[in-house]
C-alpha positions in Angstrom: 19.6 11.5 -0.9 16.0 12.3 -0.2 13.1 9.8 -0.4 9.7 10.7 -1.9 6.7 8.5 -1.8 2.9 8.8 -2.2 0.0 8.4 0.3 -0.9 4.9 -1.0 2.0 3.7 1.2 -0.2 4.1 4.3 2.5 5.8 6.3 1.5 7.7 9.4 2.6 11.4 9.4 4.9 10.8 12.4 6.6 8.0 10.6 7.1 10.1 7.5 8.6 12.9 9.6 10.9 10.5 11.6 12.3 9.0 8.4 12.5 12.3 6.6 10.3 11.1 3.7 8.3 13.6 1.6 4.9 12.4 0.6 3.0 13.3 -2.6 -0.7 13.2 -1.9 -3.2 11.2 -3.8 -6.6 12.8 -4.0 -10.2 11.8 -3.2 -12.8 13.4 -5.4 -16.1 13.9 -3.7 -19.1 15.4 -5.5 -18.6 18.6 -3.5 -14.9 18.8 -4.2 -11.4 17.2 -4.1 -9.4 16.7 -0.9 -6.0 15.2 -0.2 -6.1 11.8 1.3 -3.8 13.1 4.0 -6.5 15.6 5.1 -9.2 13.0 6.2 -8.9 10.4 8.9 -9.7 6.7 8.0 -12.8 6.7 10.3 -14.1 10.0 9.0 -13.7 8.8 5.4 -15.3 5.4 5.9 -18.2 6.9 7.8 -18.6 9.4 4.9 -18.3 6.6 2.3 -21.1 4.6 4.0 -23.4 7.7 4.0 -22.8 8.3 0.3 -24.2 5.0 -0.9 -25.0 4.3 -3.7 -22.8 7.2 -4.9 -19.0 6.7 -4.8 -16.1 9.1 -4.8 -13.2 8.7 -7.2 -9.5 9.0 -6.8 -6.8 10.9 -8.6 -3.0 10.6 -8.6 -0.6 13.6 -8.2 0.0 15.4 -11.4 3.5 15.6 -13.0 3.5 19.3 -12.1 3.0 18.4 -8.4 6.0 16.0 -8.6 8.1 18.6 -10.4 7.4 21.1 -7.7 8.3 18.6 -5.0 11.5 17.7 -6.7 12.5 21.3 -7.3 11.9 22.2 -3.6 14.0 19.2 -2.4 16.8 19.9 -4.9 17.5 23.3 -3.1 19.2 21.2 -0.4 19.7 17.7 -1.9 19.9 17.0 -5.6 19.7 13.2 -5.3 16.1 12.0 -5.0 14.7 8.5 -5.0 11.0 8.5 -5.6 9.3 5.3 -4.4 5.7 4.7 -5.6 2.6 2.5 -5.8 2.6 -0.2 -8.4 2.4 1.0 -12.0 0.0 -2.0 -12.5 -2.5 -0.3 -10.2 -1.9 3.5 -10.7 -0.3 6.0 -13.0 1.5 7.6 -10.1 5.0 6.3 -11.2 4.4 7.6 -14.7 3.5 11.0 -13.4 6.6 11.0 -11.3 8.7 10.2 -14.3 7.2 13.1 -16.3 7.7 15.4 -13.3 11.4 14.3 -13.1 11.8 15.1 -16.8 10.4 18.6 -16.2 13.0 19.5 -13.6 15.8 18.4 -15.9 19.3 18.8 -14.5 18.0 20.7 -11.4 17.6 17.4 -9.6 18.9 13.8 -10.1 15.6 11.9 -9.7 15.3 8.1 -9.8 11.7 6.7 -9.8 11.2 3.3 -8.3 8.1 1.2 -8.9 7.4 -0.9 -5.8 5.0 -3.1 -7.8 2.8 -3.1 -4.7 0.9 -0.8 -2.4 -0.2 -0.1 1.2 2.0 -2.0 3.7 4.1 -3.5 1.0 5.0 -0.1 -0.4 5.6 1.2 3.1 8.2 -1.5 3.7 10.2 -0.4 0.7 9.9 3.3 1.6 11.1 2.7 5.1 14.1 0.6 3.9 15.0 3.2 1.3 14.9 6.0 3.8 16.9 4.1 6.4 19.5 3.0 3.8 19.8 6.6 2.5 20.5 7.9 6.0 23.1 5.1 6.5 24.9 6.4 3.4 24.1 3.5 1.0 24.7 4.1 -2.7 21.7 4.3 -5.0 22.6 1.0 -6.6 22.8 -0.7 -3.2 19.4 0.7 -2.2 17.8 -0.4 -5.5 19.2 -3.9 -5.1 17.8 -4.2 -1.6 14.4 -2.8 -2.7 14.4 -5.4 -5.6 15.0 -8.2 -3.1 12.3 -6.9 -0.8 9.8 -6.4 -3.7 10.3 -10.0 -4.7 9.7 -11.4 -1.3 6.9 -9.2 0.1 3.3 -10.5 0.1 0.3 -8.1 0.2 -2.9 -10.1 0.5 -6.5 -9.3 1.7 -10.1 -10.2 1.7 -13.3 -8.1 1.5 -16.6 -8.1 3.4 -18.4 -7.2 0.1 -17.7 -6.9 -3.6 -20.0 -3.9 -3.8 -17.3 -1.2 -3.9 -15.1 -3.0 -6.4 -18.2 -3.3 -8.7 -19.3 0.3 -8.3 -15.7 1.5 -9.0 -15.5 -0.6 -12.1 -12.8 -2.8 -10.7 -14.8 -6.0 -11.5 -17.9 -6.6 -13.6 -21.3 -6.0 -12.1 -22.5 -9.5 -13.1 -19.5 -11.1 -11.3 -20.1 -8.8 -8.3 -23.8 -9.7 -8.2 -23.1 -13.4 -8.3 -20.5 -13.0 -5.6 -23.0 -11.1 -3.4 -25.7 -13.7 -3.9 -23.3 -16.5 -2.9 -21.7 -14.3 -0.2 -18.3 -14.9 -1.7 -15.3 -13.5 0.1 -12.4 -13.3 -2.4 -8.8 -13.6 -1.4 -6.8 -11.1 -3.4 -3.0 -10.6 -3.6 -0.7 -8.3 -5.5 1.3 -10.3 -8.1 5.1 -9.9 -8.1 5.3 -10.2 -11.9 3.1 -7.2 -12.9 2.0 -5.5 -9.7 -1.6 -6.2 -10.4 -4.3 -7.9 -8.4 -5.0 -11.6 -8.7 -7.6 -13.8 -7.0 -6.0 -16.7 -5.2 -9.1 -18.1 -3.5 -12.8 -17.6 -2.6 -14.6 -18.5 0.6 -18.1 -18.4 1.9 -17.4 -16.4 5.0 -14.8 -14.1 6.5 -13.5 -16.6 9.0 -12.7 -19.1 6.3 -11.1 -16.3 4.2 -8.9 -15.2 7.1 -7.8 -18.8 7.7 -7.0 -19.2 4.0 -4.9 -16.0 4.1 -2.9 -17.4 7.0 -2.4 -20.7 5.2 -1.3 -19.0 2.0 1.3 -17.0 3.9 2.5 -20.1 5.7 3.0 -21.8 2.4 5.0 -18.9 1.1 7.3 -18.3 4.1 7.4 -21.5 6.2 9.4 -20.8 9.3 11.1 -17.6 8.0 11.4 -14.8 10.5 8.9 -12.2 9.4 7.8 -8.6 9.8 3.9 -8.7 9.7 1.6 -5.7 9.3 -2.1 -6.5 9.7 -4.2 -4.0 7.7 -7.8 -3.1 7.7 -10.2 -0.3 6.7 -12.8 -0.1 9.4 -12.8 -3.8 10.4 -10.9 -3.9 13.7 -12.5 -7.1 15.0 -11.5 -9.1 11.9 -8.1 -7.6 11.9 -7.6 -8.9 15.4 -8.8 -12.3 14.3 -6.3 -12.4 11.4 -3.5 -11.2 13.7 -4.2 -14.2 16.0 -4.2 -16.6 13.1 -0.9 -15.2 11.7 0.7 -15.5 15.1 -0.3 -19.2 15.2 0.9 -19.9 11.6 4.0 -17.8 11.1 7.3 -17.0 12.7 6.4 -13.4 13.6 9.4 -11.3 14.7 7.7 -7.9 14.5 3.9 -7.4 14.5 1.7 -4.3 14.1 -1.8 -3.4 13.0 -2.4 -0.4 10.7 -5.2 1.3 8.8 -5.6 1.1 5.0 -5.7 4.6 3.5 -8.9 6.1 2.2 -7.4 6.1 -1.3 -7.5 2.3 -1.4 -10.7 2.2 0.6 -12.6 4.1 -2.1 -12.3 0.9 -4.2 -12.7 -1.7 -1.4 -15.0 -0.2 1.2 -14.5 -0.3 4.9 -14.7 -4.1 5.1 -11.2 -4.9 4.0 -8.7 -6.9 6.1 -5.4 -8.3 5.1 -1.7 -8.2 5.7 1.7 -7.1 4.3 4.5 -9.6 5.1 8.2 -9.5 4.5 11.3 -11.4 5.7 13.1 -9.7 8.7 16.4 -10.4 7.1 15.8 -7.7 4.5 14.9 -5.1 7.1 16.4 -5.7 10.4 19.9 -4.4 9.6 18.3 -1.0 8.8 15.2 -0.6 10.9 14.4 -1.1 14.6 13.1 -4.5 15.4 10.9 -3.5 18.3 
């Protein structure tokens, strides 16, 4: 079985290669042309984004044709494919993958899995799927583990500014203006029920928002042993601050800090910081714990 994902999973190239995962690129559309999100570094992108203000690039998912081509190429050596993607509540990528699967017909046996999340949360599911496939797990067993992981993973973040959400049409301009005037820092999580964003709190400064994120995660997990990935765009100092808060509040078994992909950063700007968190019990039997 071969695992396919998309670049919204924020997986480094070396990790994709080590796990044998094939990545379908999401695209960033600048005024001068379209590039794959894999072809620009996080820092280059965020520097470019700042320089573009008030203009804003847009994003595009892989087409069904791109997925069909990927599946056909994989099927030359492995017909069974599990395609694991960003939440259908946030992107049409899973739908495009379904259409691409239908286009290859009986050439490949493709199952499309909706992670109902993105970024570090999506990455957790991709890693587990790849490790389980290598261990010889059946498709049904892998899907059950992914369902358990999907239900118990938290992806939560805050933003330095609402400007980028407003410019990208993700929230109303009046709401964004009010938030800017009040210097509101929203706390946003991905809902398990529909894979969409919801606001779970608002604070007047980043320090308070980070403390609220840590408290929310503690309320969800208590003393459960956790895999914690701190995530940020171009906000390393605040990522370090959040990491320290999480160490103090949670039972952290594995900890790492990673960058949020330019594809998500288009809509949030560089000042995004948050975390993806999941129980170690759903991962440690398949993945290295150090």
